[in-house]
Backbone as JSON, one array per atom type, in Angstrom:
{
  "sequence": "MRPRELVEHALKLLLTKEMSAFAELWAEDGVLEFPFASPGYPSRLDGRAAVRAYLRDYPDIVDLRAITEQRVHETTDPEVVIAEFTAEGVVVRTGRPYRLSYVAVVTVRDGEIRHYRDYWSPLAAAQALGGADELTAAFAGGGDA",
  "N": [[23.93, 9.63, 8.43], [23.93, 8.39, 11.7], [24.66, 5.13, 13.07], [22.62, 4.21, 14.83], [20.47, 5.86, 14.24], [20.1, 5.13, 11.48], [19.3, 2.45, 11.73], [16.85, 2.75, 13.11], [15.48, 4.21, 11.23], [15.44, 2.3, 9.21], [13.69, 0.37, 10.33], [11.33, 1.82, 10.34], [10.95, 1.99, 7.61], [10.41, -0.72, 6.99], [7.96, -1.02, 8.25], [6.33, 0.69, 6.82], [6.33, -0.64, 4.52], [8.21, -0.25, 2.56], [10.11, -1.73, 0.76], [12.11, -1.61, -1.31], [13.41, 0.83, -0.69], [14.33, 0.14, 1.89], [16.16, -1.9, 1.17], [18.04, -0.29, -0.16], [19.43, 0.92, 1.81], [21.58, -0.79, 2.3], [25.05, -1.34, 1.68], [26.52, -1.55, -1.5], [28.01, -3.94, -1.55], [27.17, -5.06, 0.79], [26.2, -7.32, 3.48], [23.79, -9.63, 4.53], [23.01, -11.76, 7.02], [21.74, -14.83, 8.39], [22.08, -16.39, 11.05], [20.69, -18.51, 12.38], [19.33, -19.9, 10.39], [17.11, -22.21, 8.94], [17.31, -25.5, 7.42], [17.33, -25.3, 3.85], [16.54, -22.66, 3.84], [17.75, -19.43, 3.04], [21.03, -18.65, 4.3], [22.69, -16.59, 4.06], [22.99, -13.47, 2.42], [24.49, -11.82, -0.17], [25.26, -8.66, -0.99], [23.53, -5.62, -2.06], [21.53, -6.02, -4.14], [20.78, -8.74, -3.83], [19.58, -8.54, -1.3], [17.47, -6.91, -1.9], [16.05, -8.53, -3.76], [15.3, -10.66, -2.02], [13.6, -9.4, -0.17], [11.59, -8.42, -1.76], [8.97, -9.5, -2.04], [8.0, -9.43, 0.53], [5.86, -7.8, 1.69], [3.63, -9.14, 0.61], [3.57, -11.4, 1.96], [3.67, -10.98, 4.74], [1.69, -8.72, 6.46], [2.87, -6.23, 7.89], [2.2, -4.44, 10.8], [3.0, -3.19, 13.17], [5.9, -2.2, 14.96], [7.17, -3.09, 17.81], [8.39, -2.97, 21.24], [10.92, -1.87, 20.73], [14.35, -1.41, 20.84], [17.51, 0.08, 20.53], [20.75, -0.52, 20.87], [23.81, 1.06, 21.53], [27.26, 0.27, 20.89], [30.61, -0.38, 22.09], [32.03, -0.12, 19.77], [31.84, 2.23, 17.46], [30.59, 1.85, 14.97], [28.91, -0.22, 15.19], [25.73, -1.38, 16.15], [23.12, -2.8, 18.22], [20.05, -4.1, 17.67], [16.92, -4.66, 19.1], [13.72, -5.85, 18.61], [10.15, -6.28, 18.15], [8.19, -7.58, 15.65], [4.92, -7.04, 14.46], [1.93, -8.21, 13.01], [-0.06, -9.44, 10.31], [-0.31, -12.63, 8.77], [-0.54, -12.75, 5.42], [-1.62, -14.74, 3.6], [-3.04, -16.5, 5.37], [-4.27, -15.01, 7.29], [-3.6, -15.21, 9.82], [-2.38, -14.17, 13.04], [0.79, -12.46, 13.25], [3.59, -12.4, 15.14], [6.73, -11.69, 15.94], [9.92, -11.82, 17.53], [13.06, -10.22, 17.24], [16.59, -9.97, 17.11], [19.23, -7.99, 16.07], [22.46, -7.54, 14.92], [24.17, -4.91, 13.75], [26.31, -3.45, 11.45], [27.43, -0.38, 10.42], [28.72, 1.69, 8.08], [29.97, 4.66, 6.7], [27.39, 5.63, 6.31], [25.96, 3.44, 5.32], [24.53, 0.1, 5.49], [26.76, -2.28, 6.22], [27.0, -4.89, 7.23], [24.61, -7.09, 8.42], [23.48, -8.94, 10.89], [21.06, -11.18, 11.45], [19.24, -12.35, 14.0], [16.79, -14.5, 14.56], [14.02, -16.6, 15.25], [13.58, -19.48, 13.41], [11.71, -21.47, 14.03], [9.63, -20.17, 15.38], [8.85, -18.39, 13.32], [8.11, -20.21, 11.35], [5.86, -21.35, 12.68], [4.23, -19.11, 12.76], [3.7, -18.64, 10.0], [2.58, -20.92, 9.16], [3.85, -23.25, 8.88], [7.01, -25.1, 8.34], [7.53, -25.56, 5.58], [6.05, -23.6, 4.32], [7.39, -21.29, 5.31], [9.95, -21.62, 4.16], [9.3, -21.71, 1.47], [8.35, -19.08, 1.22], [10.53, -17.38, 1.46], [12.93, -18.49, 0.49], [13.84, -18.08, -2.13], [15.51, -15.87, -2.41], [18.26, -15.94, -1.95], [21.45, -17.67, -1.21], [21.36, -20.97, 0.21]],
  "CA": [[23.19, 9.13, 9.54], [24.54, 7.54, 12.68], [24.14, 3.76, 13.0], [21.35, 4.12, 15.61], [19.4, 6.55, 13.32], [19.9, 4.36, 10.33], [18.48, 1.28, 12.04], [15.54, 3.23, 13.46], [14.83, 4.54, 9.91], [15.15, 1.03, 8.52], [12.48, -0.22, 10.93], [10.17, 2.57, 9.86], [10.64, 1.57, 6.22], [9.73, -2.05, 7.01], [6.58, -0.77, 8.73], [5.63, 1.37, 5.71], [6.39, -1.59, 3.42], [9.09, 0.33, 1.46], [11.22, -2.73, 0.74], [13.2, -1.15, -2.13], [14.12, 1.79, 0.15], [15.01, -0.63, 2.91], [17.3, -2.48, 0.54], [18.97, 0.8, -0.62], [20.27, 1.23, 2.94], [22.72, -1.7, 2.28], [26.14, -1.03, 0.81], [26.43, -2.38, -2.73], [28.5, -5.33, -1.26], [26.73, -5.4, 2.17], [25.82, -8.7, 3.73], [22.67, -9.98, 5.41], [23.2, -13.14, 7.51], [20.77, -15.45, 9.2], [22.83, -17.5, 11.69], [19.84, -19.64, 12.78], [18.56, -20.35, 9.23], [16.74, -23.61, 8.88], [17.65, -26.1, 6.09], [16.55, -24.89, 2.73], [16.35, -21.26, 3.92], [19.03, -18.76, 2.79], [21.79, -18.3, 5.54], [23.49, -15.41, 3.82], [22.71, -12.75, 1.17], [25.6, -10.99, -0.5], [24.98, -7.53, -1.86], [22.2, -4.97, -2.06], [20.63, -6.64, -5.06], [20.3, -9.92, -3.2], [18.74, -8.12, -0.19], [16.27, -6.41, -2.53], [15.27, -9.69, -4.24], [14.83, -11.39, -0.89], [12.59, -8.71, 0.45], [10.67, -7.9, -2.73], [7.55, -10.01, -1.9], [7.65, -9.47, 1.95], [4.53, -7.26, 2.02], [2.62, -10.03, 0.15], [3.68, -12.5, 2.89], [3.36, -10.49, 6.09], [1.23, -7.37, 6.53], [3.42, -5.74, 9.08], [1.42, -3.35, 11.26], [3.61, -2.48, 14.24], [7.17, -2.51, 15.5], [7.07, -2.86, 19.25], [9.53, -3.4, 22.05], [12.1, -1.5, 19.99], [15.5, -0.88, 21.53], [18.69, 0.06, 19.71], [21.86, -0.38, 21.83], [25.06, 1.37, 20.95], [28.3, -0.53, 21.5], [31.94, 0.26, 22.18], [32.46, 0.09, 18.38], [30.91, 3.24, 16.95], [29.98, 1.48, 13.69], [28.0, -1.36, 15.47], [24.61, -1.28, 17.1], [22.32, -4.07, 18.41], [18.65, -3.73, 17.66], [15.93, -5.64, 19.55], [12.37, -5.37, 18.31], [9.17, -7.27, 17.8], [7.33, -7.23, 14.51], [3.57, -7.58, 14.64], [1.05, -8.01, 11.87], [-0.96, -10.54, 9.93], [0.14, -13.45, 7.68], [-1.5, -12.41, 4.36], [-2.24, -15.91, 3.08], [-3.92, -17.17, 6.27], [-4.99, -14.07, 8.24], [-3.18, -15.51, 11.2], [-1.51, -13.15, 13.66], [2.23, -12.57, 13.16], [4.37, -11.66, 16.15], [8.03, -12.33, 15.99], [10.97, -11.03, 18.1], [14.3, -10.21, 16.48], [17.79, -9.29, 17.55], [20.06, -7.81, 14.89], [23.72, -6.84, 15.11], [24.27, -4.14, 12.54], [27.49, -2.66, 11.24], [27.09, 0.78, 9.53], [29.94, 2.5, 7.73], [29.79, 5.64, 5.61], [25.94, 5.74, 6.12], [25.33, 2.26, 4.69], [24.7, -1.14, 6.18], [27.82, -3.15, 5.66], [26.78, -6.21, 7.74], [23.41, -7.19, 9.26], [23.27, -10.35, 11.34], [19.63, -11.2, 11.97], [18.95, -13.46, 14.89], [15.41, -14.7, 14.79], [13.64, -18.0, 15.42], [12.86, -20.11, 12.37], [10.62, -22.27, 14.53], [8.54, -19.2, 15.59], [8.45, -17.92, 12.03], [7.35, -21.3, 10.68], [4.57, -21.43, 13.31], [3.38, -17.94, 12.34], [3.43, -18.72, 8.58], [1.71, -22.12, 8.91], [4.73, -24.46, 8.74], [8.32, -24.89, 7.74], [7.52, -25.49, 4.11], [5.55, -22.26, 4.03], [8.51, -20.34, 5.6], [11.01, -21.78, 3.15], [8.79, -21.24, 0.14], [8.15, -17.65, 1.19], [11.74, -16.57, 1.39], [14.18, -19.16, 0.02], [14.26, -17.72, -3.49], [16.34, -14.67, -2.52], [19.71, -16.09, -1.63], [22.02, -19.04, -1.17], [21.09, -21.63, 1.42]],
  "C": [[24.05, 8.23, 10.48], [23.94, 6.16, 12.59], [22.78, 3.67, 13.66], [20.22, 4.74, 14.7], [19.15, 5.69, 12.12], [19.01, 3.14, 10.61], [17.1, 1.71, 12.39], [14.79, 3.59, 12.15], [14.54, 3.29, 9.14], [13.87, 0.36, 8.99], [11.23, 0.51, 10.43], [9.88, 2.21, 8.36], [10.02, 0.24, 6.1], [8.24, -1.83, 7.34], [5.79, -0.11, 7.64], [5.73, 0.56, 4.42], [7.22, -1.04, 2.25], [10.4, -0.6, 1.37], [12.38, -2.29, -0.15], [14.02, -0.06, -1.38], [14.93, 1.17, 1.18], [16.34, -1.26, 2.31], [18.38, -1.48, 0.15], [19.79, 1.25, 0.55], [21.58, 0.37, 2.98], [23.77, -1.09, 1.35], [25.99, -1.95, -0.34], [26.94, -3.82, -2.41], [28.19, -5.68, 0.16], [26.27, -6.82, 2.24], [24.68, -8.79, 4.73], [22.8, -11.46, 5.72], [22.08, -13.54, 8.41], [21.42, -16.67, 9.92], [21.96, -18.72, 12.12], [18.96, -20.13, 11.63], [18.32, -21.82, 9.28], [17.2, -24.17, 7.5], [16.76, -25.65, 5.02], [16.25, -23.32, 2.72], [17.71, -20.54, 3.73], [19.72, -18.36, 4.18], [22.59, -16.97, 5.35], [23.11, -14.78, 2.4], [23.89, -11.79, 0.99], [25.18, -9.92, -1.45], [23.59, -6.93, -1.74], [21.17, -5.6, -2.96], [20.02, -7.9, -4.57], [19.32, -9.61, -2.0], [17.4, -7.68, -0.8], [15.39, -7.53, -3.03], [14.63, -10.5, -3.11], [13.6, -10.72, -0.25], [11.43, -8.29, -0.46], [9.21, -8.31, -2.42], [7.14, -9.96, -0.37], [6.25, -8.88, 2.23], [3.37, -8.15, 1.55], [2.6, -11.24, 1.1], [3.21, -12.13, 4.31], [2.9, -9.04, 5.97], [1.64, -6.83, 7.86], [2.64, -4.49, 9.51], [2.03, -2.58, 12.43], [5.01, -3.03, 14.51], [7.09, -2.17, 16.94], [8.34, -3.3, 19.95], [10.91, -3.03, 21.4], [13.12, -0.82, 20.95], [16.7, -0.96, 20.62], [19.86, 0.35, 20.75], [23.2, -0.03, 21.1], [26.15, 0.54, 21.63], [29.61, 0.2, 21.55], [32.5, 0.57, 20.8], [31.44, 1.1, 17.84], [30.2, 2.89, 15.66], [28.93, 0.3, 13.96], [26.96, -1.02, 16.51], [23.88, -2.64, 17.12], [20.87, -3.62, 18.52], [17.85, -4.89, 18.17], [14.6, -5.03, 19.2], [11.45, -6.56, 18.07], [8.36, -6.75, 16.64], [5.95, -7.83, 14.69], [2.74, -7.29, 13.39], [0.2, -9.19, 11.65], [-0.31, -11.32, 8.76], [-0.92, -13.27, 6.57], [-2.3, -13.64, 3.93], [-3.28, -16.49, 3.99], [-4.74, -16.23, 7.11], [-4.57, -14.32, 9.61], [-2.31, -14.35, 11.76], [-0.03, -13.46, 13.47], [2.86, -11.76, 14.26], [5.67, -12.4, 16.34], [9.11, -11.36, 16.57], [12.3, -11.24, 17.38], [15.36, -9.55, 17.27], [18.68, -9.18, 16.34], [21.35, -7.09, 15.36], [24.09, -6.3, 13.75], [25.51, -3.35, 12.53], [27.16, -1.62, 10.11], [28.37, 1.48, 9.33], [29.61, 3.36, 6.58], [28.26, 5.73, 5.26], [25.25, 4.59, 5.44], [25.47, 1.04, 5.6], [25.74, -1.97, 5.52], [27.56, -4.64, 6.07], [25.54, -6.2, 8.69], [23.24, -8.62, 9.65], [21.96, -10.45, 12.06], [19.35, -12.49, 12.75], [17.46, -13.57, 15.15], [15.16, -16.23, 14.8], [12.91, -18.58, 14.21], [11.67, -20.93, 12.83], [9.47, -21.32, 14.78], [7.94, -18.7, 14.29], [7.63, -18.93, 11.26], [5.95, -21.43, 11.34], [3.7, -20.29, 12.84], [2.87, -18.08, 10.89], [2.62, -19.99, 8.23], [2.6, -23.34, 8.69], [6.04, -24.16, 8.18], [8.41, -24.86, 6.24], [7.04, -24.12, 3.7], [6.65, -21.17, 4.2], [9.52, -20.41, 4.52], [10.52, -21.3, 1.83], [8.64, -19.68, 0.05], [9.4, -16.83, 0.92], [12.98, -17.21, 0.82], [14.62, -18.81, -1.32], [15.29, -16.6, -3.58], [17.83, -14.83, -2.34], [20.19, -17.54, -1.64], [21.69, -19.65, 0.2], [22.38, -22.14, 2.07]]
}
């Protein structure tokens, strides 16, 4: 799969709540980074197993219902794409609407994600989930802060 196709496939897996299949897209030693992570939230996950653990309970946190405003930009590096998208759904615990925009810089080599740098707003996510403590509690168990 070309990088663009892999990222588009990954977004479909998120929408269908196939977290294990999503994690399988990572290389065994692939990295997921959150450059804007708030204190107490993981800033980096090393390896497919860490990505899988981080995402395991995602469908119990957010009932994702749509991926909108999706654009995948190819770059001058054939292994790197930039994805822009908005995830929409409902926060499971509160029933509140969830709408968060993301930008991801993704490096794909040999059909696997080698590096995924996820630029999202912790402030917007905390608002959607009901507060900073709820955000950290929901996701902090999967990696190193």
